[in-house]
N, C-alpha and C positions, 0 to 999 in steps of 0.2 A: 266440640261436643256433637255427638251424633243426633240426628233428627229422630225423635221418638216415633213420628209418623212412619218414617222409613223402616224402623224396627218392627212396628206394628203390622205394616203391609207386607214386608218381605223378611220375616225372621230367619228363614233358611239361608237366604242370600247374605244377610248380615253375619250369620253364624259362620258360614263358609269363608267370608272375607276376613273375619277375625282369626279364624283358624289358620289362614294363609300367613298371618303374622306371628303365629305361634301362641295366640291368645286362646285360652280355653274358657273364656268368660261365658257363664250361663246366662242366657237371656230370659229364662222363665221367671225369675224373681222380678225382673224389670217389667216384663209384660203383665205380671200379676199386679204390681203396683199401679201400672198405667190403667188397667181395667178397673181396679178399685177406685182410683181417682176419678175416672170418667163416670162411673156409677154414682159417686157422690155428687159430682157436678150435675148430672142429669136429674137426680132427685131434688137437688136444690133449685134447679130451674123450674121443675114442675110445681114445687111449693111456692115459689115466687109468683108463678102464673096464677095459682089458686088464690094467693093473697091479693093480687091485683084485681082478680075477678070479684072477690068478696067486697073489696073496697069500693068498686064501681057499683055493686048492688046496694051497698049501704048508702052510697052517695045519692042514688036514684030514689030509694025509698025513704031516706031521711030518718030511718029508725035504726036503733042499735040493738040488735038481738043479742041477749046475754050469751046464748049458745055460740053464735058466730064470733063474738068478742073473745070468748074462751078458746074457741078453736084457733083463732088467729094468733092468740098469745102462744099457744102450743106450736103453731106453725113457725112463728118468729124464733122461738127457742130452738126448734129443730134446724132452721136455716142457719142460725148462728153456729150450732154444733157442727153442721156440715161444712161451713166455711172454714172452721178451725181444722176439721179433718182434711179437707182439700189442701190447705196450706201445709200441714204436716206431711201429707203424702207427696206433694210436689217437692218439698225439701228432700225427702228420702229418695225420690226418683232422681232428682238432680245429682245428689251425692253418688248414686249408682252410675249414672251416665258419665259423670266426670272421670270415672276410672276406666272408661272404654277408649281405646285409641281410634284414630281415624281409619277409614277404609281405603285400601290401595286402589289406585286407578287401574283400569283394565289392562294397560300396557306395562304395568310394573312386573319385572321378572319374578317368577316364583322362587321360593327358597326361604330358609329360616335363619341363615347366618351369613357372615361376610363372604364365605366361600362361594355363594351363589350370585354375588354381585357381578355385573357385566361391564367390561372395559369397552366403552363406546369409541374412544380415540386416544391416541398417545401422540403428543406433540414434542418434536425435537429429539435429540439424542443425548445420552450421557456424555459429559465432558471427558476428554482423554487427558490423562495425567502422566507425566514422566516420573512420577513419584507416588508412593502410597498416600492417598488423600486422608487427612485426619478428621476425626469427629470434632465438633465445635468445642467441646470441653478440653480437648488436647490442644487445639489452636489457641484457646484462651490462655494457656499457660504462658505463651509469649506475648499475646496481645493485651491481656489484662483488662478487657472491657466488660467482663462479667465477674462479679464478686459473689461467689457462692457462700463463702465463709461468713461474711458480714450479713448477707441475707438471712442465713440460718440463725445467726446470733440474734438478729432483730425479731424474727417472726417464726422460726422453726424450719422444719424440713420442707422442701419444695417452694422456697422463696429465694429470691436472688436480687442483687443490685446491679444495674447497668451503670457503667462508668464512662466518662469522656466520649470517645467516638461511638461507643456502643449505645449510649443514651441518645446521642445526636442522630445516629442511624435510625433508631426506632422512631424518634420524633419526626424525622424526615419522611419515613415510610407512611406514617399516619397522615401527615399533611398532604403528601403527594397523592395518596389514594383518595382522600376526600376531594382534592382539587380535580382529579380526573372524573370522579363520579358526578360532581356538581357542575363542572364546566363543559363536560363532553357527553356524559351518559344521561343527563337529564334528571338528576336527583336533587332534592332540597336537603341541605344540611340541617341536622338536628343535634342539639347537645342535651341529652336527657339526664334525669337524676340517676344516681347509683343505688339509692334506697327507695323501696316501694312498699305499698300496702299489700296485704295478702290477696285481695281481690284482683290486683293487677297481675299477680303471678297465676291466679286461677284463669284469667282471661287468655293468657299466652300458653296455658296447658302445663306449666311447671308445678303448680299445686293442684290437687293434693298429692299427685303421683310421686313427685321427686323431692319431697320435703327434706329427706335425709341427705341430699346432695347440696343443700343451700345453707348459707350463713344467715342466722336469724338473731335480731336484737329483741329479746322477749319483753323487755321493759316497755319499749315504745311500739312493739309489734311491727317492726319494719324489717325488710329482707334485703340483703345485698343482691343485686341482679347478676345472674349467670351469663347474660348476653343482652345487648341492646334490643334484641327481638322482643323482650318483655315490655319495655317501655314504648317501643314503636307500635306494638299492637295496641297499647292503651291510649295512643294519641287520639283515637276517635272512638273510644269505648263509650257505649250508650248513645251514640249519635246516629242520625239519619242524614247521610250525605246528599247534598243537593244534586239535581240533574246536571250533567256535564262536568262534574268534579272528578270523575275517574278517567284514567288511572292516577293514583297518587304515589309518587316515588320518594322515599326518604333514605338518606344515608346518615349514619351516626357513628361517631367514635365513642367508645365507652370502655372503662375498665371492667373486667369480668371476674367474678368470684365463684369458685366451685370447690366442693370437698371431693377431691380426687380419691377414689378408694380402690386403686389397683393393688394387685398382690405385691407383697414385699419383694423388693429387688427388681420389679418389672417397670421399665420406662422411668426409672428414678434418676438416672444420670443426666446432667445437662439441664436444659430449659424446655424440654419437650412437653412434659406433663406437670403443670404447676397449679397452685391454688389461686393465683392472681395473674391475669394476663390482659393484654390489650387487643382490641379488635375493632375494625370498621365493619359495620353491618349495613346491608342493603335491605330495603323492605318495600313491598308493593301492596296497595289496595286496588283491586281491579274488578271489573265485571266478570261474572262466572264464565261466560263463553270465551273470555280472553286469557284465562289463567294458565292454560297449557302453553300457549304462545309466549306469555310473559315469563314463564319459567325458563324457556330457552333463551330469552333475552337476558335474564338474570345470570345464567351460566356464562353467556357471551361476555357480559360486563366483567365478571371475575376472570375469565380467560384472557381478556384484553390486558389486564394488569400483569398476569403471569408472562404473557408474550413480551411485553415491554421490558420486563425484568430479565428476560433471556433465560428463564428457568425451564428445565425439562419436566413436563407434567403429563398427567393423564386424567381423563374424565371417566368416572364410573357411574353407572346407573345402579342404585341400590335395589336389592331384592326386597320383597315384602317384609320379611322378618328382620331386616337390618335397618329399616327406616326409623326415624324418630317418631315419638308418640303422636304428635299432631299432623304428621306428614301423610299425604296421599301419593306423592311421587317425589323422589329425591335424586340428586346427583351429588357426588363428592368429587372435588378436585384435589388431586394429590401431586406433590412435587417430589422429585427424586433427591434424596440426600446422600451424596456420595461418601461422606465420612461415616455416617451411621449405617450406610448401606440398606436403606429402607425408604418406602414411600411414606410421606407425611401428609395427612389431610390438612389443607389450609383453607378450604371453603366447603361448606355443605349448603346446597341450594335446594329449597323445598317449596312445593305447592301444597298449601294446607287446606285448599278449597274453602268451604264455609265453616270448618271445624272451630277455628279460633273466633271467627266472627259471631258464631252462636254463643260461645262462652262469654264474649265481651260485649255482645249486643251491638254489632256494627252493621248498619244497613244503608241502602242507598235507594233513591228513586230514579227511574229512567225518564219520567216526565213529571211535571209539576204535581199532578194529582194521582199519579200511579201508586200502586201498592208497594210499600217498602220491601226490598229483597236483601238477603244477606250478601255482603261482598265476599270475594275470595281474597285470601291473604297469602303472600309469598315472602320468603326471607332467604338471605344468603350472606355468607361472610365475604367481605370484599376489601381486604382479606384479614385473616387471623394471624396475629403475632402471639408468641415468639417463633412459631414454626417457619414463617417466611424468613426471619432472621437466621435461623439454623440453615435453611436452604441457601441463602445468599453467602453466608460465611463459608460453608463447606463447598459450594459449587465454584466460587470464584477465588478460592485459596491459591496461593502461589508457592513455588518451591521454597522460598525464603520465609514462609509463614505469614506473609502479608495477605491482604484480601483486597481485590479490586472491586470498586463499587460500580454498579450499572450506570450508564451515562444518564439515564432519565432521572436519577436521583441527585446528580451533581449540583444542580441549583438549590437543592434542599439541604444537602449535607454540608456543602462548603468544602468538601475534600473528595478526592477520587480514589484514595487508597487508605486502608486501615493497616498500619504497621506497628511493630512492637515499640518503636520510639515515638509514635504519634501521641499528641496530648489527648 
């Protein structure tokens, strides 16, 4: 959530920053609400001061003037009315602020859509094949590791079942990624709930803006999480972190649930865009002056995994208009998929500055008695399935239709090759 003081002090700057994201949000109603709220607070403060003064006068004189008693009764009624007015205005102001996205960092490329994203680096080269590489759904005809038919029978379109070596490969990837992050990259592993309360999603910025993309159990008012970013943000919601506790680095595996609403026929083949998928998430709570540096470390941790897997990938810096709602600066990591002949996003790493921290009320102290400050939060996929599965299957396919597994995964899979005759 944006700081109302920033909007009040620099409305033109905020307006221009929002416009750079393609947001035509009018700030005038927000400023008017804020002004009305401050007027009510000021009047209430003056009336309380008057009431305190009269109480002291009565205490000194030890006489109760009927006129003063009547006046104080009216003052008390007015103070109560003003308190109710302030509360209502604050709620209305908060609702308005919750619909404004974060402001881009100064070094974010300008632009309103993906065409303005900037490729910062490309690592590796596409594999050379002596045969036309197949898409993963065509490879699966012989491998039989993805059951689209039974997935659709169980749950409908855009669901699937992993079988045998396919299921073991995904489990191996999740365990390997968590092991690298926790043993080498300095993250603490977390296993969070998949169902959360509405306020948890508000804190991470998924509500109210993206309610139509989430699955909701109306009876219990619980929501399925679209990413572990939601629950990891909430790990310290409402807390003041003690001096010396930052940075905090978490890594979590979680199933993710989203209502994909792409156009009919677009990205519907295979397992690229589905309603349920698995992901390992990286998350950081850091001091404000460290957040840009920590974003680069976050990207490096995701790149480390892609390098070990031997995948051809690139790093894009997103333009202002293509960033996620809570992000102030973002990078996407995309792997080349030779069968689908396209780049697939497998990680999006973002610096959300104090945007989520304000919504979730997460602060820290630099010293024992220092004034609490909002932390900066960062998140990144490390990495997202099933697109890593797609890239592995298509990149390391062989002429006979088998798939060679990267060496780093052998201790986790228990096999080195996926073949049509494998269990």
